[in-house]
C-alpha positions as CSV (number, residue, x, y, z in Angstrom):
1,M,0.0,0.0,0.0
2,T,1.4,3.5,-0.9
3,K,1.9,6.0,1.8
4,P,-1.0,8.3,0.8
5,L,-3.4,5.3,0.7
6,L,-2.0,4.1,4.1
7,H,-2.5,7.6,5.6
8,A,-6.1,7.7,4.3
9,A,-6.8,4.3,5.7
10,I,-5.5,5.3,9.1
11,T,-7.5,8.5,9.0
12,L,-10.7,6.6,8.1
13,A,-10.0,4.1,10.9
14,A,-9.5,6.8,13.4
15,A,-12.7,8.5,12.3
16,A,-14.6,5.2,12.7
17,T,-13.2,4.8,16.2
18,L,-14.3,8.3,17.1
19,L,-17.7,7.7,15.7
20,A,-18.3,4.5,17.6
21,G,-19.9,6.0,20.7
22,C,-21.0,9.4,19.3
23,G,-24.7,8.6,19.0
24,T,-24.9,7.4,22.6
25,T,-23.3,10.4,24.4
26,T,-24.6,10.9,27.9
27,D,-23.8,14.6,27.7
28,E,-27.1,16.3,26.7
29,A,-25.4,19.5,25.5
30,S,-23.5,17.5,22.9
31,R,-26.4,15.7,21.3
32,D,-26.8,16.3,17.6
33,E,-30.3,17.7,18.0
34,H,-29.0,20.7,19.9
35,I,-26.2,21.6,17.5
36,K,-27.8,23.6,14.7
37,Y,-24.6,24.6,12.9
38,A,-20.9,24.0,13.3
39,W,-18.1,25.7,11.4
40,V,-14.4,26.7,11.6
41,V,-12.9,30.2,11.1
42,L,-9.2,31.1,10.9
43,G,-7.9,34.0,12.9
44,D,-4.7,35.9,13.3
45,G,-1.8,33.7,12.3
46,G,-4.2,31.1,10.8
47,K,-5.3,29.9,14.2
48,P,-8.4,27.7,13.8
49,I,-11.4,28.4,15.9
50,A,-14.4,26.0,16.1
51,R,-17.8,27.5,16.4
52,V,-21.3,26.1,17.0
53,A,-24.7,27.6,17.3
54,T,-26.8,25.6,19.8
55,D,-30.2,25.8,21.3
56,Y,-29.0,24.2,24.6
57,A,-28.2,26.3,27.7
58,T,-24.7,24.7,28.0
59,C,-22.0,24.6,25.4
60,P,-21.3,21.1,24.0
61,N,-18.1,19.1,24.3
62,I,-15.6,19.1,21.4
63,N,-13.6,16.0,20.7
64,V,-10.1,16.7,19.2
65,D,-8.0,13.7,18.4
66,D,-10.0,11.7,20.9
67,G,-9.5,14.2,23.7
68,E,-12.7,15.9,24.9
69,T,-13.2,19.3,26.4
70,R,-16.1,21.7,26.9
71,M,-16.5,24.5,24.4
72,M,-16.6,28.0,25.8
73,L,-19.6,30.3,25.6
74,R,-18.8,33.2,23.1
75,A,-22.2,35.0,23.0
76,A,-25.2,34.0,25.1
77,A,-28.7,33.8,23.5
78,G,-30.8,36.9,23.9
79,T,-32.4,39.9,22.3
80,A,-30.4,43.1,22.1
81,A,-32.4,46.3,22.6
82,Q,-33.2,48.0,19.4
83,R,-30.4,50.3,18.3
84,T,-30.0,52.9,15.6
85,T,-29.5,51.2,12.2
86,A,-29.0,52.2,8.6
87,S,-32.8,52.1,8.3
88,A,-35.5,54.3,9.8
89,A,-36.6,53.2,13.3
90,A,-40.0,52.1,11.9
91,D,-38.2,49.8,9.5
92,S,-35.9,48.3,12.2
93,K,-36.4,46.0,15.1
94,P,-34.4,44.4,18.0
95,S,-32.0,41.7,17.0
96,N,-33.0,38.4,18.4
97,F,-30.4,35.6,18.8
98,P,-32.2,32.6,20.4
99,L,-29.1,30.4,20.1
100,N,-25.9,30.4,22.1
101,T,-22.7,30.7,20.1
102,C,-19.9,28.5,21.5
103,E,-16.3,28.3,20.5
104,A,-13.0,26.4,21.1
105,A,-9.5,27.1,19.9
106,L,-8.1,24.2,17.9
107,P,-4.5,23.1,17.9
108,A,-2.8,23.5,14.6
109,S,-1.7,19.9,14.8
110,A,-5.3,18.6,15.1
111,K,-6.1,15.7,12.8
112,L,-9.7,15.1,13.6
113,A,-12.3,17.3,15.4
114,R,-16.0,16.7,16.0
115,V,-19.0,18.0,17.9
116,G,-21.5,15.3,18.5
117,T,-21.3,13.2,15.3
118,R,-20.4,16.1,13.1
119,F,-16.8,16.3,12.0
120,L,-15.3,19.8,11.5
121,P,-13.2,20.8,8.6
122,L,-9.6,21.5,9.6
123,P,-7.0,23.7,7.9
124,K,-4.2,22.1,5.8
125,A,-0.6,23.1,6.3
126,E,-0.2,23.7,2.5
127,P,-3.7,24.5,1.1
128,Q,-3.8,23.7,-2.6
129,R,-7.3,25.1,-3.5
130,V,-8.9,28.3,-2.1
131,L,-12.5,29.2,-2.9
132,V,-13.1,33.0,-3.2
133,L,-16.5,34.7,-3.1
134,A,-18.3,37.8,-1.7
135,D,-21.6,39.6,-1.6
136,T,-23.6,36.5,-1.1
137,G,-26.8,37.5,0.7
138,C,-30.2,38.3,-0.7
139,R,-31.1,42.1,-0.9
140,L,-34.2,43.4,0.9
141,K,-33.7,47.1,1.2
142,K,-36.6,49.6,1.4
143,A,-34.5,52.7,0.9
144,D,-33.5,51.4,-2.6
145,N,-36.8,49.8,-3.3
146,A,-34.7,46.7,-3.9
147,F,-36.4,43.4,-3.0
148,Q,-34.6,40.4,-4.5
149,S,-36.4,37.1,-5.1
150,C,-34.9,35.3,-2.2
151,N,-37.3,32.3,-2.8
152,D,-36.0,31.8,-6.4
153,G,-32.7,29.9,-6.7
154,E,-32.1,31.4,-10.1
155,M,-32.5,35.0,-8.9
156,W,-30.6,34.3,-5.6
157,P,-28.2,31.4,-6.3
158,L,-26.1,31.2,-3.2
159,A,-27.3,27.6,-2.5
160,Q,-26.3,26.5,-6.0
161,I,-23.0,28.3,-5.8
162,A,-22.2,26.7,-2.4
163,A,-23.1,23.2,-3.6
164,T,-21.1,23.6,-6.9
165,A,-18.1,25.1,-5.1
166,A,-18.1,22.5,-2.3
167,A,-18.0,19.7,-4.9
168,M,-14.7,21.2,-6.0
169,K,-13.3,20.2,-2.6
170,P,-11.6,23.5,-1.6
171,D,-9.1,23.4,1.3
172,L,-10.1,26.9,2.4
173,V,-12.9,29.3,1.8
174,L,-12.1,33.1,1.5
175,H,-15.3,35.2,1.9
176,I,-14.6,38.8,1.2
177,G,-17.6,40.4,3.0
178,D,-21.3,41.2,2.8
179,Y,-22.9,38.0,4.0
180,H,-26.2,39.6,5.1
181,Y,-28.6,41.7,3.0
182,R,-32.1,41.2,4.4
183,E,-32.4,44.5,6.2
184,N,-36.1,45.3,5.8
185,A,-39.4,43.5,5.5
186,C,-40.5,42.2,2.1
187,P,-43.7,44.1,0.9
188,A,-46.8,42.0,0.9
189,D,-47.3,42.4,-2.8
190,I,-43.9,41.0,-3.8
191,A,-44.1,37.2,-4.1
192,G,-40.4,36.6,-4.7
193,C,-39.4,37.3,-1.1
194,K,-42.7,36.5,0.6
195,D,-42.3,35.4,4.3
196,S,-38.6,36.1,4.2
197,P,-37.1,36.9,7.6
198,W,-35.6,40.4,7.9
199,G,-33.6,42.5,10.3
200,Y,-30.3,41.7,11.9
201,G,-31.1,38.7,14.1
202,W,-30.3,35.0,13.8
203,D,-33.2,34.2,11.5
204,T,-31.8,36.4,8.8
205,W,-28.2,35.2,9.3
206,E,-29.5,31.6,9.0
207,A,-31.5,32.4,5.8
208,D,-28.8,34.5,4.2
209,L,-25.7,32.5,5.1
210,F,-25.8,29.4,7.3
211,K,-28.5,27.4,5.6
212,P,-27.6,28.0,1.9
213,A,-23.9,27.9,2.5
214,G,-24.0,24.8,4.6
215,P,-22.1,22.6,2.1
216,L,-19.2,25.1,2.1
217,L,-19.2,25.5,5.8
218,A,-18.8,21.7,6.1
219,A,-16.2,21.5,3.3
220,A,-13.4,23.8,4.6
221,P,-12.4,26.3,7.2
222,W,-13.2,30.0,6.3
223,V,-11.2,33.1,6.3
224,V,-13.8,35.8,7.0
225,V,-13.5,39.4,5.8
226,R,-15.9,42.1,7.0
227,G,-18.0,44.0,4.5
228,N,-20.0,47.2,4.8
229,H,-23.1,45.2,5.5
230,E,-21.5,44.0,8.7
231,E,-20.8,47.4,10.1
232,C,-22.4,48.1,13.4
233,A,-25.5,50.0,12.1
234,R,-26.3,47.0,10.0
235,A,-25.5,43.3,10.6
236,G,-22.6,44.0,13.0
237,Q,-24.2,42.2,15.9
238,G,-24.4,38.9,14.1
239,W,-20.9,39.5,12.7
240,F,-19.3,39.6,16.2
241,R,-21.4,36.8,17.6
242,L,-20.9,34.4,14.7
243,L,-17.9,35.2,12.5
244,D,-15.4,37.7,13.9
245,T,-12.2,36.0,15.0
246,G,-11.4,38.3,17.9
247,A,-12.6,38.1,21.5
248,Y,-16.3,38.9,22.0
249,S,-17.1,41.7,24.5
250,A,-19.8,44.3,25.2
251,T,-17.5,46.9,23.6
252,R,-17.0,44.8,20.4
253,S,-20.6,43.5,19.9
254,C,-22.3,46.5,18.1
255,D,-25.1,46.3,20.7
256,D,-24.5,49.8,22.0
257,P,-24.0,52.6,19.4
258,A,-21.8,54.4,21.9
259,N,-19.1,51.7,21.2
260,D,-19.3,51.9,17.4
261,A,-16.2,53.9,17.0
262,T,-14.3,50.9,18.4
263,A,-16.3,48.1,17.1
264,N,-16.4,49.3,13.5
265,Y,-12.6,48.8,13.1
266,T,-10.4,45.8,13.4
267,T,-6.6,45.7,13.3
268,P,-5.3,43.9,10.2
269,Y,-3.9,40.4,10.6
270,A,-2.4,37.7,8.4
271,V,-3.5,34.2,7.6
272,P,-0.8,31.9,6.1
273,L,-1.6,29.9,3.0
274,G,1.2,27.5,3.5
275,S,4.9,28.5,3.9
276,D,5.1,30.9,1.0
277,T,1.8,32.9,0.8
278,Q,-0.3,34.8,3.2
279,V,-3.6,36.6,3.1
280,I,-3.6,40.0,4.9
281,V,-7.2,40.7,6.1
282,F,-8.2,44.4,6.2
283,D,-11.5,45.6,7.8
284,S,-12.9,48.4,5.6
285,A,-16.5,47.9,6.8
286,R,-17.2,51.5,7.8
287,T,-15.4,53.3,4.9
288,G,-17.4,55.9,3.1
289,K,-17.3,57.0,-0.5
290,A,-15.5,60.4,-0.2
291,A,-11.9,61.2,0.3
292,L,-11.0,61.8,4.0
293,A,-9.3,64.8,5.6
294,V,-6.1,63.9,7.4
295,T,-7.7,65.0,10.6
296,D,-10.7,62.7,10.2
297,P,-10.8,60.0,12.9
298,Q,-11.4,57.4,10.2
299,F,-8.4,58.6,8.2
300,I,-6.3,58.2,11.4
301,A,-7.7,54.7,12.0
302,Y,-7.0,53.5,8.5
303,Q,-3.6,55.2,8.4
304,K,-2.6,53.1,11.4
305,D,-4.1,50.0,9.7
306,F,-2.2,50.6,6.4
307,K,1.1,50.8,8.4
308,T,0.2,47.5,10.1
309,V,-0.3,46.0,6.6
310,A,3.2,47.3,5.7
311,T,4.7,45.4,8.6
312,L,2.8,42.2,7.8
313,A,3.8,42.4,4.1
314,S,7.5,42.8,4.9
315,K,7.7,39.0,5.8
316,A,10.6,37.6,3.8
317,K,10.0,35.1,1.0
318,T,6.3,35.4,1.2
319,T,3.7,36.3,-1.4
320,S,1.2,38.7,0.4
321,L,-2.4,39.0,-0.8
322,F,-4.2,42.1,0.4
323,V,-7.8,41.3,1.0
324,N,-10.5,43.8,1.9
325,H,-14.1,44.4,0.9
326,H,-13.9,47.7,-1.0
327,P,-11.8,47.8,-4.2
328,I,-8.9,50.2,-4.0
329,L,-7.6,49.8,-7.6
330,G,-10.8,48.4,-9.1
331,Y,-13.8,49.8,-11.0
332,A,-17.4,50.5,-10.2
333,P,-19.8,50.4,-13.2
334,I,-22.2,53.4,-13.6
335,A,-25.1,53.0,-16.0
336,G,-24.8,55.4,-18.9
337,S,-21.4,56.8,-17.8
338,A,-17.8,55.9,-17.5
339,P,-16.9,53.6,-14.6
340,A,-15.7,55.1,-11.3
341,G,-12.4,54.2,-9.9
342,G,-11.4,52.8,-6.6
343,N,-12.8,53.7,-3.2
344,A,-12.0,57.4,-2.6
345,A,-11.8,57.1,1.2
346,L,-9.3,54.3,1.2
347,L,-7.3,55.8,-1.7
348,S,-6.9,59.1,0.2
349,V,-5.3,57.2,3.1
350,A,-3.3,54.8,0.9
351,A,-1.9,57.6,-1.1
352,Q,-0.6,59.4,2.0
353,V,0.9,56.2,3.6
354,N,2.3,54.8,0.3
355,P,2.6,57.8,-2.1
356,S,1.8,56.8,-5.8
357,A,2.2,53.1,-4.9
358,Y,-0.9,52.9,-2.7
359,Y,0.1,49.5,-1.4
360,P,3.3,48.9,0.6
361,P,6.2,46.8,-0.8
362,G,5.5,43.1,-0.5
363,I,1.8,43.2,-1.6
364,S,1.6,41.1,-4.8
365,L,-2.1,41.0,-5.4
366,A,-5.3,42.5,-4.1
367,L,-8.7,40.7,-3.8
368,H,-12.0,42.5,-3.1
369,G,-15.8,42.3,-3.3
370,H,-18.4,45.1,-2.9
371,V,-18.8,45.6,-6.7
372,H,-21.2,42.9,-7.8
373,D,-19.3,41.5,-10.7
374,F,-16.1,39.7,-11.6
375,Q,-13.0,41.7,-12.5
376,A,-9.4,40.6,-13.2
377,I,-7.2,43.6,-13.7
378,N,-3.6,43.8,-14.7
379,F,-1.6,47.1,-14.6
380,S,1.3,48.1,-16.8
381,S,2.4,50.4,-14.0
382,N,4.0,48.8,-11.0
383,H,0.9,48.2,-9.0
384,P,-0.5,44.9,-7.7
385,A,-3.0,43.1,-10.0
386,T,-6.5,43.2,-8.7
387,F,-9.4,40.7,-8.5
388,V,-13.0,41.6,-7.7
389,S,-15.2,38.6,-6.9
390,G,-18.5,40.2,-5.8
391,N,-20.8,38.1,-7.9
392,G,-21.8,35.6,-5.2
393,G,-25.5,36.1,-4.9
394,D,-26.7,39.6,-4.3
395,N,-28.2,41.6,-7.3
396,L,-25.6,42.0,-10.0
397,D,-24.4,45.4,-11.1
398,V,-24.7,46.7,-14.6
399,A,-21.9,45.5,-16.9
400,L,-18.7,47.4,-17.3
401,P,-18.4,48.8,-20.8
402,D,-17.0,46.7,-23.6
403,P,-14.7,47.6,-25.1
404,F,-13.4,49.1,-21.9
405,P,-12.5,52.8,-22.1
406,A,-8.8,53.5,-23.0
407,N,-6.7,55.5,-20.6
408,L,-9.2,55.2,-17.7
409,P,-7.1,54.7,-14.5
410,P,-8.7,53.5,-11.2
411,A,-6.5,56.0,-9.4
412,P,-4.0,58.7,-10.3
413,G,-0.7,57.4,-11.5
414,V,-2.1,53.9,-12.2
415,T,-2.0,52.6,-15.8
416,L,-4.4,49.9,-16.9
417,D,-3.0,47.1,-19.0
418,R,-5.9,44.6,-19.4
419,I,-9.2,43.9,-17.7
420,T,-11.3,40.7,-17.9
421,H,-14.9,41.1,-16.5
422,S,-18.3,39.5,-16.2
423,V,-21.7,40.1,-14.6
424,T,-22.6,36.5,-14.2
425,F,-23.3,34.9,-10.8
426,G,-20.4,32.8,-9.7
427,F,-17.2,32.5,-7.7
428,M,-13.4,32.3,-8.1
429,V,-11.0,29.5,-7.3
430,M,-7.3,29.8,-6.5
431,D,-5.2,26.7,-7.3
432,R,-1.6,26.5,-6.2
433,S,0.9,26.2,-9.0
434,G,4.5,25.9,-7.8
435,T,5.3,29.1,-5.9
436,G,2.4,31.0,-7.4
437,W,-1.4,30.6,-8.0
438,I,-3.7,30.1,-10.9
439,F,-7.0,32.0,-10.6
440,K,-10.2,30.6,-12.3
441,A,-13.6,32.4,-12.6
442,Y,-16.6,30.1,-12.7
443,T,-20.3,30.6,-13.2
444,K,-22.8,29.5,-10.5
445,A,-23.1,26.1,-12.3
446,G,-19.4,25.5,-12.4
447,K,-18.7,26.6,-16.0
448,L,-15.1,27.9,-16.4
449,M,-15.2,31.5,-17.7
450,A,-11.5,32.6,-17.5
451,T,-8.1,31.5,-16.2
452,C,-5.5,33.9,-15.0
453,T,-1.9,33.0,-14.1
454,Q,0.2,35.0,-11.7
455,S,3.8,36.2,-12.0
456,L,4.9,38.4,-9.1
457,N,2.4,41.3,-9.0
458,K,1.1,40.7,-12.5
459,I,-1.6,38.4,-13.9
460,A,-2.3,37.2,-17.5
461,C,-5.8,36.0,-18.3
462,D,-6.7,33.7,-21.3
463,K,-9.6,35.9,-22.1
464,V,-9.8,39.7,-22.1
465,G,-12.8,42.0,-22.0
466,F,-16.4,41.0,-21.3
467,L,-17.1,37.4,-20.5
468,A,-20.4,35.9,-21.4
469,G,-21.7,33.5,-18.8
């Protein structure tokens, strides 16, 4: 028997041994009927954190390599008092979380971990395939009169995307923000979203993320990036309870608007993708659309964060991927007009910290969401190539013009070389290739649309211009 087959046989045997007594546990909190969802997120340094949502009063046990410990309570079930939100008070309500969120730090050496009979996905030392997606929730927003057909799998295809992507067996999922979009009640006369939950409590988080994305949550650990829909005046309460990888506290919970100035910002951190690549996670949830004055508290906060990115990106012999929700050197389509460039608020800070370069040395590529399309952008100037993968389920944007306007930079001093783009629902996959990565854009059904290869801070795609889905 070859070594890989022998290892697989040993792993299966160990799993069978662990399963032997799972269904007969005498610990009531650990019974399967109480564990509604279980998932793994990767925090600073790639440290894996197991999470569960349970309807039981006590956290369950977690079994790691046949050693059992009690999970810790992260956030207790309860209903937070109604706070100010992005919507009018009449279109808001208190956020109810009827389930406890429990967590446990997992050792990097863990081979098997389970809660009840459910095995948890564990990180690989050298991940070969990373699934990338963003902007996945179903939009219900009164202010924009935007009510997506959440009950129609064609109009809101996250469940199909998750099933298709999970079948590709990713080692890691990288979600670049905006998990939650069901902010306001569906009008009675719109059948497409009839009876949908709304607001910022657990029922909407389950409907927008946990239920449809179940196959992906079971397939691999997640690196979670915060989007503007997870800022405190929106779905921040669920973000901190369920996804954020830092410690949970009253100050960092978004329950009290008095703490928003703290809770709306997170210090950047790095997650290694093996020994030669790292993802640098940058929280841009609260950024606006206008350039910032140097005295603006947000400018000062982001200035500090960009300096932290520079320190993280200085790691020797490491390819650093900058990941945040809002595109910095990307494009935003505008119906009937030329596309807009990158986010002005972030650009104003980046230009001050790293004049003309925008990113510090060491950043090879940038990955974003926020714009609801797919973009693969290469620059002839010395700027990191950029991907936008914001086509994961929410209403798609209008298409970028084709042919794309010549001499239209996303920021001053940046020269566009080529752009590949699409407004088809889908996702992106990163496959390891030697010391670099190959990036592939897929439709929701798994049809390959484009393939891009990386060389240092450049990419070359096999198709250029508009991609038909």
